[in-house]
C-alpha positions in Angstrom: -54.9 -111.2 -123.3 -54.0 -114.9 -122.7 -53.2 -115.8 -119.1 -51.3 -119.0 -118.4 -51.4 -120.0 -114.7 -51.0 -123.1 -112.6 -48.8 -124.4 -109.8 -45.1 -125.2 -109.5 -43.3 -127.0 -106.7 -39.8 -125.7 -105.9 -37.3 -127.4 -103.6 -34.7 -125.6 -101.4 -31.6 -127.5 -100.1 -31.3 -127.0 -96.4 -28.7 -129.7 -95.6 -26.1 -131.8 -97.3 -24.1 -134.8 -96.1 -23.3 -138.5 -96.8 -25.3 -141.6 -96.2 -25.6 -145.2 -97.2 -27.8 -145.3 -100.3 -29.7 -148.6 -100.6 -30.2 -148.1 -104.3 -26.5 -147.6 -105.0 -25.4 -150.0 -102.2 -22.7 -147.6 -101.3 -22.0 -144.4 -99.4 -23.2 -141.4 -101.3 -23.6 -137.6 -100.8 -27.2 -136.5 -100.3 -29.3 -133.3 -100.4 -32.1 -132.7 -97.9 -34.7 -130.3 -99.4 -37.8 -128.4 -98.3 -40.5 -128.2 -100.9 -43.2 -125.6 -101.4 -45.9 -125.2 -104.0 -46.2 -121.9 -105.7 -49.0 -120.3 -107.8 -47.4 -119.5 -111.1 -48.2 -117.0 -113.8 -46.7 -117.5 -117.2 -44.6 -120.3 -115.6 -43.1 -117.9 -113.1 -43.7 -118.7 -109.4 -45.4 -115.6 -107.9 -47.2 -116.6 -104.7 -46.2 -119.3 -102.1 -48.8 -121.8 -101.3 -48.6 -124.7 -98.9 -45.5 -126.6 -97.8 -44.9 -130.1 -99.3 -43.1 -133.1 -97.8 -39.3 -132.9 -97.3 -37.2 -135.2 -99.4 -33.7 -136.6 -99.0 -32.2 -137.5 -102.4 -29.0 -139.3 -103.4 -26.7 -137.1 -105.6 -25.6 -140.1 -107.6 -28.7 -142.1 -108.5 -31.2 -139.3 -107.7 -33.4 -141.7 -105.7 -35.6 -139.8 -103.2 -36.1 -141.1 -99.6 -38.3 -140.1 -96.7 -35.8 -138.2 -94.5 -37.0 -139.9 -91.3 -36.0 -143.3 -92.7 -32.4 -142.1 -93.2 -31.6 -139.5 -90.6 -31.9 -139.7 -86.8 -34.2 -137.4 -84.8 -31.1 -135.4 -83.8 -30.2 -134.9 -87.4 -33.6 -134.0 -88.8 -36.7 -132.3 -87.5 -39.6 -132.5 -90.0 -40.7 -129.1 -91.3 -43.8 -130.5 -92.8 -46.6 -132.2 -90.8 -49.2 -134.4 -92.4 -52.4 -132.3 -92.5 -54.8 -135.2 -93.4 -56.7 -135.0 -90.1 -57.0 -131.2 -90.3 -58.0 -131.3 -94.0 -61.1 -133.3 -93.0 -62.4 -130.1 -91.3 -61.6 -127.8 -94.2 -64.5 -126.2 -95.9 -65.3 -127.7 -99.3 -64.9 -125.8 -102.6 -68.7 -125.9 -103.0 -69.4 -124.3 -99.6 -66.7 -121.6 -100.1 -68.0 -120.6 -103.5 -71.7 -120.9 -102.3 -71.1 -118.7 -99.3 -69.4 -116.0 -101.5 -72.3 -116.1 -104.0 -74.8 -115.7 -101.1 -72.9 -112.7 -99.9 -72.8 -111.2 -103.4 -76.6 -111.6 -103.7 -77.1 -109.9 -100.3 -74.8 -107.1 -101.3 -76.6 -106.6 -104.7 -79.9 -106.4 -102.8 -78.3 -103.8 -100.5 -77.3 -101.8 -103.6 -80.9 -100.9 -104.4 -81.6 -98.8 -101.3 -78.1 -97.4 -101.5 -78.6 -96.4 -105.2 -81.8 -94.6 -104.2 -80.1 -92.8 -101.4 -77.1 -91.9 -103.5 -79.5 -90.5 -106.2 -81.2 -88.2 -103.6 -77.8 -87.1 -102.3 -76.1 -86.8 -105.7 -75.0 -83.2 -104.9 -73.0 -84.5 -101.9 -71.6 -87.7 -103.4 -69.1 -88.5 -106.1 -70.7 -89.0 -109.6 -68.9 -92.4 -109.8 -71.2 -94.6 -107.6 -68.5 -97.3 -107.3 -66.8 -94.9 -104.8 -70.0 -95.1 -102.7 -70.6 -98.9 -102.9 -67.0 -100.1 -102.6 -66.6 -98.9 -98.9 -70.0 -100.5 -98.0 -69.0 -103.8 -99.5 -65.6 -103.6 -97.7 -67.3 -102.8 -94.4 -69.7 -105.7 -94.9 -66.9 -108.3 -95.2 -64.8 -106.7 -92.5 -67.4 -106.2 -89.8 -69.2 -109.6 -90.4 -65.9 -111.6 -90.2 -64.6 -109.6 -87.3 -67.7 -109.7 -85.2 -69.2 -113.1 -86.3 -66.2 -115.0 -87.4 -67.8 -115.3 -90.8 -70.2 -113.5 -93.2 -73.9 -114.3 -93.5 -73.0 -116.5 -96.5 -70.6 -118.5 -94.3 -73.1 -118.8 -91.5 -75.8 -120.1 -93.9 -73.6 -122.9 -95.4 -72.0 -123.8 -92.1 -68.4 -122.7 -92.3 -66.2 -120.3 -90.3 -62.8 -118.6 -90.3 -60.0 -119.8 -88.0 -56.4 -118.7 -87.5 -53.8 -121.0 -89.2 -51.8 -120.8 -85.9 -54.1 -122.5 -83.3 -52.2 -120.7 -80.5 -53.2 -117.2 -81.8 -56.5 -115.6 -82.4 -57.2 -113.6 -85.6 -56.4 -109.9 -85.1 -58.5 -107.0 -86.4 -55.7 -106.2 -88.9 -55.9 -109.7 -90.3 -59.7 -109.4 -90.8 -59.1 -106.1 -92.5 -56.5 -107.5 -94.8 -58.8 -110.4 -95.7 -61.6 -108.0 -96.6 -59.4 -105.7 -98.7 -58.0 -108.6 -100.8 -61.4 -110.2 -101.1 -62.5 -107.2 -103.1 -60.4 -108.5 -106.0 -62.2 -111.8 -106.5 -60.3 -112.9 -109.7 -57.0 -113.4 -107.8 -58.7 -116.0 -105.5 -58.6 -118.5 -108.3 -55.6 -120.0 -106.4 -58.2 -121.5 -104.1 -58.3 -124.4 -106.5 -54.5 -124.9 -106.5 -53.6 -125.7 -102.9 -54.4 -128.5 -100.5 -55.8 -126.2 -97.8 -58.2 -124.5 -100.2 -56.9 -121.0 -99.3 -57.5 -117.8 -101.3 -55.0 -114.9 -101.5 -56.8 -113.3 -98.6 -56.3 -116.5 -96.5 -52.6 -116.6 -97.3 -52.2 -112.9 -96.5 -54.0 -113.1 -93.2 -52.7 -116.6 -92.2 -56.3 -118.0 -91.9 -58.2 -121.1 -93.0 -61.9 -121.7 -93.5 -63.2 -124.8 -91.8 -66.5 -126.5 -91.1 -68.5 -124.9 -88.2 
């Protein structure tokens, strides 16, 4: 089956009014829009990613302006903050992928004693061994991230998990959600399609992965 995926930015009008448009050299109606990037599948936006900069555009000539240059602080409060400083601390693609591969290697090595144990206890365990290994893998990601703020792979490459909201710590439930979604690795391809390098588990748990 052919999968067509990518990203798509969608604008939402949050305010309208009139202003002096320098391009038209006249008073014109405007639209103030929020923009958000979405992960799209078959050209359909299915998962919201990061917010984009707001725009104020003239309805007549379609010229887009920076809202702060047109509206006063009482008329407009930015909904998007420049994350360039924070982005310098974000874990690189290489470190994120590297840490995951290290974790997979550790889990594969763990499979050998588990397989031996499962073979000796075959009378008490389900015949489908994936039902035995899956909970162990889930517990590995959950307990490591909850107790150590990162798996062994993350510790080795020097990255850690933080809450996207600096004023709140990551809850046990958020760590659990991360671990469950991480068990479906193919969906985390969206890591490559957003500025904060977040996978589906990061979006669901409202977390980011940064340099230690």
